[in-house]
DSSP file (Angstrom, degrees, kcal/mol; ACC not computed):
  #  RESIDUE AA STRUCTURE BP1 BP2  ACC     N-H-->O    O-->H-N    N-H-->O    O-->H-N    TCO  KAPPA ALPHA  PHI   PSI    X-CA   Y-CA   Z-CA
    1    1 A M     >        0   0    0      0, 0.0     4,-2.1     0, 0.0     3,-0.3   0.000 360.0 360.0 360.0 -34.5   13.5   -7.9   -4.6
    2    2 A Q  H  >  +     0   0    0      1,-0.2     4,-2.4     2,-0.2     5,-0.2   0.834 360.0  58.6 -63.6 -32.3   10.3   -9.8   -4.3
    3    3 A D  H  > S+     0   0    0      2,-0.2     4,-2.4     1,-0.2    -1,-0.2   0.897 107.0  47.4 -62.4 -40.4   10.7  -10.1   -0.5
    4    4 A I  H  > S+     0   0    0     -3,-0.3     4,-2.8     2,-0.2     5,-0.3   0.922 110.6  51.7 -65.9 -44.7   10.8   -6.4   -0.3
    5    5 A D  H  X S+     0   0    0     -4,-2.1     4,-2.3     1,-0.2    38,-0.3   0.917 112.5  46.0 -58.7 -43.8    7.7   -6.1   -2.5
    6    6 A R  H  X S+     0   0    0     -4,-2.4     4,-2.6    37,-0.3    -1,-0.2   0.905 112.4  50.2 -65.6 -42.3    5.8   -8.6   -0.3
    7    7 A A  H  X S+     0   0    0     -4,-2.4     4,-2.0     2,-0.2    -2,-0.2   0.914 113.0  45.6 -65.1 -43.1    6.9   -6.9    3.0
    8    8 A V  H  X S+     0   0    0     -4,-2.8     4,-2.4     2,-0.2    -1,-0.2   0.918 112.8  51.6 -66.0 -41.9    5.8   -3.4    1.8
    9    9 A G  H  X S+     0   0    0     -4,-2.3     4,-2.5    -5,-0.3    -2,-0.2   0.911 109.4  49.2 -60.4 -43.5    2.6   -4.9    0.5
   10   10 A E  H  X S+     0   0    0     -4,-2.6     4,-2.6     2,-0.2    -1,-0.2   0.894 110.0  52.0 -62.5 -39.4    1.9   -6.6    3.9
   11   11 A R  H  X S+     0   0    0     -4,-2.0     4,-2.6     2,-0.2     5,-0.2   0.915 109.7  48.8 -64.5 -42.4    2.6   -3.3    5.7
   12   12 A I  H  X S+     0   0    0     -4,-2.4     4,-2.9     2,-0.2    -2,-0.2   0.936 111.9  49.4 -61.1 -45.9    0.2   -1.5    3.4
   13   13 A K  H  X S+     0   0    0     -4,-2.5     4,-2.6     2,-0.2    -2,-0.2   0.920 111.4  49.2 -59.9 -44.6   -2.5   -4.1    4.1
   14   14 A T  H  X S+     0   0    0     -4,-2.6     4,-2.4     2,-0.2    -2,-0.2   0.936 113.3  45.7 -61.7 -48.2   -1.9   -3.9    7.8
   15   15 A L  H  X S+     0   0    0     -4,-2.6     4,-1.4     1,-0.2    -2,-0.2   0.903 112.9  51.4 -62.2 -41.3   -2.2   -0.1    7.9
   16   16 A R  H  <>S+     0   0    0     -4,-2.9     5,-2.4    -5,-0.2     4,-0.3   0.931 111.2  46.7 -61.2 -46.0   -5.3   -0.3    5.7
   17   17 A Q  H ><5S+     0   0    0     -4,-2.6     3,-1.4     1,-0.2    -1,-0.2   0.872 107.4  56.6 -66.7 -37.1   -7.0   -2.8    7.9
   18   18 A K  H 3<5S+     0   0    0     -4,-2.4    -1,-0.2     1,-0.3    -2,-0.2   0.825 107.2  50.8 -62.1 -30.3   -6.1   -0.7   11.1
   19   19 A K  T 3<5S-     0   0    0     -4,-1.4    -1,-0.3    -3,-0.3    -2,-0.2   0.504 116.9-118.0 -83.4  -5.4   -7.9    2.2    9.4
   20   20 A G  T < 5 +     0   0    0     -3,-1.4     2,-0.3    -4,-0.3    -3,-0.2   0.792  65.3 145.3  73.7  27.5  -10.9   -0.1    8.8
   21   21 A L      < -     0   0    0     -5,-2.4    -1,-0.2    -6,-0.1     2,-0.1  -0.765  42.3-141.7-102.4 143.6  -10.6    0.4    5.1
   22   22 A T     >  -     0   0    0     -2,-0.3     4,-2.4     1,-0.1     5,-0.2  -0.454  35.5-103.3 -85.7 170.5  -11.4   -2.2    2.4
   23   23 A Q  H  > S+     0   0    0      1,-0.2     4,-2.9     2,-0.2     5,-0.2   0.901 125.7  53.2 -60.9 -38.9   -9.2   -2.5   -0.7
   24   24 A D  H  > S+     0   0    0      2,-0.2     4,-2.5     1,-0.2    -1,-0.2   0.921 108.0  50.4 -61.5 -43.9  -11.9   -0.6   -2.6
   25   25 A D  H  > S+     0   0    0      2,-0.2     4,-2.4     1,-0.2    -2,-0.2   0.944 114.7  42.2 -59.1 -49.9  -11.9    2.2   -0.1
   26   26 A L  H  X S+     0   0    0     -4,-2.4     4,-2.5     2,-0.2     6,-0.2   0.914 112.8  52.9 -66.1 -43.2   -8.1    2.6   -0.2
   27   27 A A  H  X>S+     0   0    0     -4,-2.9     5,-2.7    -5,-0.2     4,-1.1   0.923 111.3  47.3 -58.5 -44.0   -8.0    2.3   -4.0
   28   28 A N  H  <5S+     0   0    0     -4,-2.5     3,-0.4    -5,-0.2    -2,-0.2   0.923 112.2  49.1 -63.5 -44.2  -10.7    5.0   -4.3
   29   29 A R  H  <5S+     0   0    0     -4,-2.4    -1,-0.2     1,-0.2    -2,-0.2   0.877 117.6  41.5 -61.3 -37.5   -8.9    7.3   -1.9
   30   30 A A  H  <5S-     0   0    0     -4,-2.5    -1,-0.2    -5,-0.2    -2,-0.2   0.570 109.5-120.4 -88.3 -10.2   -5.6    6.8   -3.7
   31   31 A G  T  <5 +     0   0    0     -4,-1.1     2,-0.3    -3,-0.4    -3,-0.2   0.827  69.4 132.3  72.6  31.4   -7.1    7.0   -7.2
   32   32 A L      < -     0   0    0     -5,-2.7     2,-0.3    -6,-0.2    -1,-0.3  -0.751  65.2-102.7-112.2 160.3   -5.9    3.5   -8.0
   33   33 A N     >  -     0   0    0     -2,-0.3     4,-2.1     1,-0.1     5,-0.2  -0.617  30.3-128.7 -75.3 139.8   -7.5    0.5   -9.6
   34   34 A R  H  > S+     0   0    0     -2,-0.3     4,-2.6     1,-0.2     5,-0.1   0.867 109.0  53.9 -61.5 -37.2   -8.4   -2.1   -6.9
   35   35 A V  H  > S+     0   0    0      2,-0.2     4,-2.4     1,-0.2    -1,-0.2   0.902 107.4  51.4 -64.7 -39.6   -6.7   -4.9   -8.8
   36   36 A H  H  > S+     0   0    0      2,-0.2     4,-2.0     1,-0.2    -2,-0.2   0.932 110.6  48.3 -61.3 -46.0   -3.5   -2.8   -9.0
   37   37 A L  H  X S+     0   0    0     -4,-2.1     4,-2.8     1,-0.2    -2,-0.2   0.905 109.4  53.3 -60.8 -42.2   -3.7   -2.3   -5.2
   38   38 A Y  H  X S+     0   0    0     -4,-2.6     4,-1.9     1,-0.2     6,-0.3   0.922 108.6  49.4 -57.7 -46.0   -4.3   -6.0   -4.7
   39   39 A R  H  <>S+     0   0    0     -4,-2.4     5,-1.8     1,-0.2     6,-1.3   0.865 112.2  48.3 -63.8 -36.3   -1.2   -6.8   -6.7
   40   40 A L  H ><5S+     0   0    0     -4,-2.0     3,-1.0     4,-0.2    -2,-0.2   0.925 111.1  49.8 -68.3 -44.4    0.8   -4.3   -4.6
   41   41 A E  H 3<5S+     0   0    0     -4,-2.8    -2,-0.2     1,-0.3    -1,-0.2   0.823 113.4  46.1 -64.4 -31.5   -0.4   -5.7   -1.3
   42   42 A T  T 3<5S-     0   0    0     -4,-1.9    -1,-0.3    -5,-0.2    -2,-0.2   0.474 112.1-118.0 -91.3  -2.2    0.4   -9.2   -2.3
   43   43 A G  T < 5S+     0   0    0     -3,-1.0   -37,-0.3    -4,-0.4    -3,-0.2   0.623  80.1 122.8  76.9  12.6    3.9   -8.3   -3.6
   44   44 A R  S   <S+     0   0    0     -5,-1.8     2,-0.4    -6,-0.3    -4,-0.2   0.635  75.0  37.0 -80.3 -13.2    3.0   -9.4   -7.2
   45   45 A Q  S    S-     0   0    0     -6,-1.3    -2,-0.2   -40,-0.1    -1,-0.2  -1.000  80.4-129.2-140.2 136.9    3.9   -6.0   -8.5
   46   46 A S        -     0   0    0     -2,-0.4     2,-0.3    -3,-0.1    -6,-0.1  -0.466  26.1-139.0 -77.3 155.3    6.6   -3.5   -7.5
   47   47 A M        -     0   0    0     -2,-0.1     2,-0.1    -7,-0.1    -1,-0.0  -0.875   6.9-124.9-118.4 153.4    5.6    0.1   -6.8
   48   48 A T     >  -     0   0    0     -2,-0.3     4,-2.2     1,-0.1     5,-0.1  -0.435  30.8-109.7 -82.5 164.2    7.2    3.3   -7.6
   49   49 A L  H  > S+     0   0    0      1,-0.2     4,-2.4     2,-0.2     5,-0.2   0.864 120.9  57.0 -61.5 -35.0    8.1    5.9   -5.0
   50   50 A R  H  > S+     0   0    0      2,-0.2     4,-2.3     1,-0.2    -1,-0.2   0.922 107.6  46.2 -61.6 -44.9    5.3    8.1   -6.4
   51   51 A T  H  > S+     0   0    0      2,-0.2     4,-2.6     1,-0.2     5,-0.2   0.883 109.8  54.6 -66.8 -37.9    2.7    5.3   -5.8
   52   52 A L  H  X S+     0   0    0     -4,-2.2     4,-2.6     1,-0.2    -2,-0.2   0.928 110.3  46.8 -58.3 -45.3    4.1    4.7   -2.3
   53   53 A K  H  X S+     0   0    0     -4,-2.4     4,-2.6     2,-0.2    -2,-0.2   0.901 111.1  51.4 -64.6 -41.7    3.6    8.4   -1.5
   54   54 A I  H  X S+     0   0    0     -4,-2.3     4,-2.1     2,-0.2    -2,-0.2   0.922 113.2  44.9 -61.6 -45.1    0.0    8.3   -3.0
   55   55 A I  H  X S+     0   0    0     -4,-2.6     4,-2.0     2,-0.2    -2,-0.2   0.919 112.3  51.5 -66.9 -44.1   -0.9    5.3   -0.9
   56   56 A A  H  X>S+     0   0    0     -4,-2.6     5,-2.5    -5,-0.2     4,-0.6   0.924 110.6  48.7 -59.3 -44.9    0.7    6.8    2.3
   57   57 A D  H ><5S+     0   0    0     -4,-2.6     3,-0.9     1,-0.2    -1,-0.2   0.905 110.0  51.6 -60.5 -42.0   -1.3   10.0    1.8
   58   58 A A  H 3<5S+     0   0    0     -4,-2.1    -1,-0.2     1,-0.3    -2,-0.2   0.831 112.4  46.1 -64.7 -31.8   -4.5    8.0    1.3
   59   59 A L  H 3<5S-     0   0    0     -4,-2.0    -1,-0.3     2,-0.2    -2,-0.2   0.507 112.6-123.7 -85.1  -5.9   -3.7    6.2    4.5
   60   60 A E  T <<5S+     0   0    0     -3,-0.9     2,-0.3    -4,-0.6    -3,-0.2   0.898  74.3 111.2  60.0  44.0   -2.9    9.5    6.2
   61   61 A V  S   <S-     0   0    0     -5,-2.5    -1,-0.3    -6,-0.1     2,-0.2  -0.865  74.5 -94.5-133.2 169.1    0.6    8.3    7.2
   62   62 A R    >>  -     0   0    0     -2,-0.3     4,-1.1     1,-0.1     3,-0.8  -0.551  31.8-119.5 -81.5 152.6    4.1    9.2    6.2
   63   63 A A  H 3> S+     0   0    0      1,-0.3     4,-1.5     2,-0.2     3,-0.5   0.870 116.3  60.2 -58.2 -35.7    5.8    7.1    3.5
   64   64 A A  H 3> S+     0   0    0      1,-0.2     4,-0.9     2,-0.2    -1,-0.3   0.838  98.6  57.4 -61.8 -32.6    8.4    6.3    6.0
   65   65 A D  H <4 S+     0   0    0     -3,-0.8    -1,-0.2     1,-0.2    -2,-0.2   0.832 103.6  52.8 -67.3 -31.7    5.7    4.7    8.2
   66   66 A V  H  < S+     0   0    0     -4,-1.1    -1,-0.2    -3,-0.5    -2,-0.2   0.872 113.3  43.6 -68.8 -36.0    4.8    2.4    5.3
   67   67 A L  H >< S+     0   0    0     -4,-1.5     3,-2.2     2,-0.1    -2,-0.2   0.567  85.0 123.5 -85.7  -9.2    8.4    1.3    5.1
   68   68 A K  T 3< S+     0   0    0     -4,-0.9    -3,-0.0     1,-0.3    -4,-0.0  -0.304  82.4   7.6 -58.8 126.8    8.9    1.0    8.8
   69   69 A G  T 3         0   0    0      1,-0.1    -1,-0.3    -2,-0.1    -2,-0.1   0.476 360.0 360.0  83.0   2.3   10.1   -2.5    9.7
   70   70 A V    <         0   0    0     -3,-2.2    -2,-0.1   -62,-0.0   -63,-0.1   0.456 360.0 360.0 -84.1 360.0   10.6   -3.6    6.1
């Protein structure tokens, strides 16, 4: 399971960086704590489907796009 968490986190990080956003920027857009976002991006914490949707919306992509290639 940890491999999936890491892969999804890396995908979020990649999408965030492509948008030119910092972790603080994305956390603010998503209404999340930056430390929580950091833990998600590094795979140290699993995310719920609700959190996945919130992050995808903040990145202005579909949730499926976040999971693409995972």
